[in-house]
Each structure stands twice: as C-alpha cells, then as structure tokens.
C-alpha positions in Angstrom: 0.0 0.0 0.0 1.4 3.4 -1.0 2.0 6.3 1.4 0.5 9.7 1.0 3.3 11.5 3.0 4.8 14.6 1.2 7.7 15.0 3.7 10.0 12.7 5.6 9.8 12.3 9.4 7.5 11.4 12.1 3.8 12.5 12.4 2.7 14.1 15.6 0.8 10.9 16.5 3.9 8.9 16.1 6.1 11.2 18.2 3.5 11.2 20.9 3.3 7.5 20.9 7.1 7.0 21.0 7.3 9.6 23.8 4.4 8.0 25.8 2.3 11.1 25.9 -1.0 12.0 24.4 -1.2 13.7 21.1 -3.2 16.6 22.7 -0.4 17.2 25.3 2.3 17.0 22.5 0.4 19.7 20.4 0.1 21.9 23.5 3.9 21.4 24.0 4.6 22.4 20.4 2.4 25.5 20.9 4.0 26.4 24.2 0.8 25.9 26.0 2.0 23.2 28.4 4.2 24.9 30.9 6.9 23.1 32.9 7.0 19.7 31.3 8.8 17.2 33.6 12.4 16.0 32.9 11.0 12.6 32.2 8.8 14.0 29.4 11.7 15.9 27.9 13.9 12.8 28.0 11.2 10.8 26.3 10.7 13.4 23.5 14.4 13.7 23.0 14.6 9.9 22.6 11.6 9.8 20.2 13.0 12.6 18.0 16.6 11.2 18.2 18.1 14.5 19.4 21.8 14.9 19.9 23.2 15.7 23.3 23.4 19.4 22.4 19.7 19.4 21.0 18.6 17.7 24.1 20.3 20.4 26.4 18.7 23.1 24.2 15.3 21.5 24.6 15.7 21.6 28.4 16.6 25.3 28.3 13.6 26.1 26.1 11.3 24.2 28.3 12.4 25.8 31.6 14.5 28.9 30.7 16.3 30.6 33.6 15.3 34.0 34.9 16.1 36.5 32.0 18.4 39.3 33.0 20.9 41.3 31.1 24.4 39.8 31.8 27.0 42.0 33.3 29.9 43.1 31.0 32.4 40.3 30.7 35.5 40.7 32.8 38.3 38.1 32.4 39.8 37.0 35.8 43.5 38.0 36.1 44.5 34.4 36.8 43.0 33.4 33.4 44.8 36.2 31.7 48.1 35.1 33.3 47.5 31.6 32.3 46.9 32.2 28.6 49.9 34.7 28.6 52.1 32.0 29.7 51.1 29.8 26.9 53.8 31.2 24.6 53.5 28.6 21.9 49.9 27.7 22.2 47.3 30.1 20.6 44.6 30.8 23.2 41.5 33.1 23.4 38.8 33.7 25.9 35.2 34.3 24.5 32.1 35.6 26.2 28.6 34.2 25.7 28.3 36.0 22.3 31.8 34.9 21.0 33.4 38.3 21.7 37.1 37.8 22.0 37.8 39.4 25.4 41.3 38.0 26.0 44.0 36.6 23.9 47.7 35.8 23.9 50.5 36.7 21.4 50.3 33.2 19.7 46.6 33.7 19.0 47.3 37.1 17.4 49.8 35.4 15.2 47.6 32.5 14.1 44.2 34.1 13.9 44.4 38.0 13.6 45.8 40.9 15.5 42.9 41.4 17.9 44.5 44.5 19.4 44.3 46.3 16.0 40.5 45.8 15.9 37.8 47.8 17.7 35.8 45.9 20.5 32.9 45.5 18.2 35.2 43.8 15.5 36.6 41.4 18.1 33.6 39.1 17.7 34.5 35.6 16.4 31.1 35.0 14.8 31.2 38.4 13.0 34.8 37.6 11.8 33.9 34.2 10.5 31.0 35.6 8.3 32.1 39.1 7.4 35.8 39.0 7.1 36.8 37.6 3.6 40.2 36.6 5.2 38.4 34.1 7.5 36.9 32.3 4.6 40.3 31.9 3.1 41.9 30.9 6.5 39.7 27.9 7.3 39.8 25.1 4.8 36.5 23.8 6.3 35.0 27.2 6.7 31.4 26.0 6.2 31.6 23.5 9.0 33.3 25.9 11.4 30.7 28.7 10.5 27.8 26.3 11.1 29.1 25.2 14.4 29.4 28.9 15.4 25.8 29.4 14.5 24.7 26.4 16.5 26.6 27.7 19.5 24.9 31.1 19.2 21.4 29.4 18.8 22.2 27.5 22.0 23.1 30.7 23.7 19.9 32.4 22.5 17.9 30.1 24.7 19.7 31.3 27.8 19.9 34.9 27.0 16.8 35.4 25.0 16.2 38.9 26.2 19.7 40.1 25.6 19.7 43.1 23.2 23.3 42.7 22.2 22.5 39.1 21.0 19.5 40.4 19.1 21.5 43.1 17.4 24.2 40.7 16.5 21.7 38.2 14.9 20.0 41.0 13.0 23.2 42.4 11.6 24.5 39.0 10.5 21.1 37.9 9.1 21.0 41.1 7.0 24.6 41.2 5.8 25.2 37.3 5.2 22.7 35.0 3.5 24.5 31.9 4.8 24.0 33.0 8.4 20.4 33.8 7.8 19.7 30.4 6.3 21.6 28.5 9.0 20.1 30.5 11.8 16.6 29.8 10.6 17.5 26.1 10.7 17.5 26.2 14.6 20.4 23.7 14.8 22.3 23.8 18.0 25.8 22.6 18.7 28.4 22.2 21.5 31.9 21.9 20.3 34.2 20.7 23.2 37.0 19.6 20.9 37.6 19.2 17.1 40.2 19.4 14.5 40.9 22.6 12.6 42.5 22.8 9.2 44.0 26.2 8.3 45.5 27.6 5.1 47.6 30.4 6.8 48.8 33.1 4.5 52.3 33.1 6.1 52.7 29.6 7.6 50.8 27.6 5.1 48.9 24.4 5.9 48.3 24.0 9.7 46.5 21.0 11.3 45.4 21.9 14.8 43.3 20.5 17.5 40.9 22.9 19.1 39.9 22.4 22.9 37.0 24.5 24.3 36.9 24.7 28.1 34.0 26.4 29.8 34.9 28.8 32.8 32.3 28.0 35.4 31.0 30.9 37.2 32.2 33.4 34.7 28.9 34.2 32.9 29.2 32.1 29.8 33.0 32.6 29.3 35.0 29.8 27.7 38.6 29.2 26.8 39.8 28.1 23.4 43.2 26.7 22.7 44.7 25.5 19.5 47.6 22.8 19.6 49.4 21.3 16.7 48.3 17.8 15.7 51.6 16.9 14.0 55.2 17.7 14.1 55.4 19.8 10.8 52.5 22.0 12.0 54.3 22.5 15.2 57.4 23.7 13.5 55.6 26.0 11.3 53.4 27.4 14.1 56.5 28.1 16.3 58.2 29.9 13.3 55.1 32.0 12.9 54.8 33.0 16.4 58.5 33.9 16.6 58.2 36.1 13.5 55.1 37.8 14.8 56.7 38.5 18.1 59.8 40.1 16.4 57.6 42.3 14.3 55.6 43.4 17.4 58.8 44.3 19.2 60.2 46.2 16.3 57.0 48.0 15.6 
C-alpha cells in the first residue's frame, strides 16, 4: 500500500506514541501551552526525536528557561589572563557568551588575527567568520566551522533570549550574510568541546590543529579556546610563525 506522505519524518501521533504522551499534550507542547514539562517527558521526547546531546540540552533550556536578566559586562579573571599569557607556543583566546574575544595571547594574534588592532565591536569571532573575507580563506573547512558557530549562538539564545546585544548581532549577520540567515533559521544547536581545525595560513601555510574548548564555570558564559598542533610539521611552522610575529611586534 502506498504512502501519502509529502515530507519525511514522524507524524505528531507517532512522536506522541514514542514519547508515551497523548497527542493533545504533545500539540500543546509544540504550541507552548503546556508549561513546565517534567524531565522525564523531555527525555522521552528527546529519545523519540533522536536528538543529539546538544539538542537535548537546548530543549531543556527552552522548556524551563532561567530567569532572564541582562548579563554584566564580561571581565576576564586576572588568573585566566596570566594563564593564557604563559602559553607562549599555544594560541589561546577567551570568549564571552556572544563569542566576543575578550582576552588573547600573542600566539593567537599570530595565528588568527591581530585582535589588538581591531575595535571591540570587531573582536567578535562570529562576525569575523562571516564578514571577514580573510576568515573564509583561512579555514579550509569554513562551512563546517561557521555552521558550528551558528549552532553555538542558537544554543546561547535560549539562555539569553532577552539580551539586546544578542538580538543586534543576529539581526546584523542575518541582514549582511545570506548563509548566516539560512543556518540561523535552521534552529540547529551545537556544543563543540574539541575538534580538528585545518587552516591555510597566508604566512605559515597548511596547519593542522586540535581545538579544545573549556568552559569557565561561574564566569557568565565565558570559555577558553586553545589551538595545539596535531603533527610535528605543523608545530614547527606554528612556532616559526609565532616567533616572526613576536619580532615584528617588538620592532613596531
């Protein structure tokens, strides 16, 4: 017997059955008319919809969002600044909840961009990814990197829905970059704790790096990102790049 479905995926009735809830209750959940669903219900829905870990966490935030208040301006703890400054051969940056670069070391300036030469508004990693042509040339897997950044911002939006700075950033990027607008409307979320990065650096050439993302608990959404070489040749080229950048900085 043929199927009359026009799109792939589960019907509401099927999702409700798999999640062990009534169809009426599931419809009310979709329409945000069923406040405070239990953790068990959310877990069942997540299983029925085959959500990823990041999507499951996002669902929990949407179902029971924390009290909305505008966050305080991000301030990096002096001990964190001292730590990344001491990483002379490991590029490291600290981002706030909206991917603003609020601290960096000399190695990161050599690898990514001279953040000190940018205005505070320009020191936003998401804005750089989408609006700086150099970023599209730097990342060999730019599309994957950019989509992950959108997914992180979408996840952040559930926690800081009333943040005017977030709204302004999304509006700007949606207006100026069609790719961002398309991916933002996709509502995908992501949590990148570690992943490879492949760069085509204009000075150092091909660099294969491992990215680590470490959250800084208690620091209002701040997280630390480090880039370490994944092979010996990358290590040599990165060290040469950092030394060259340091000499130029001293002679300037």
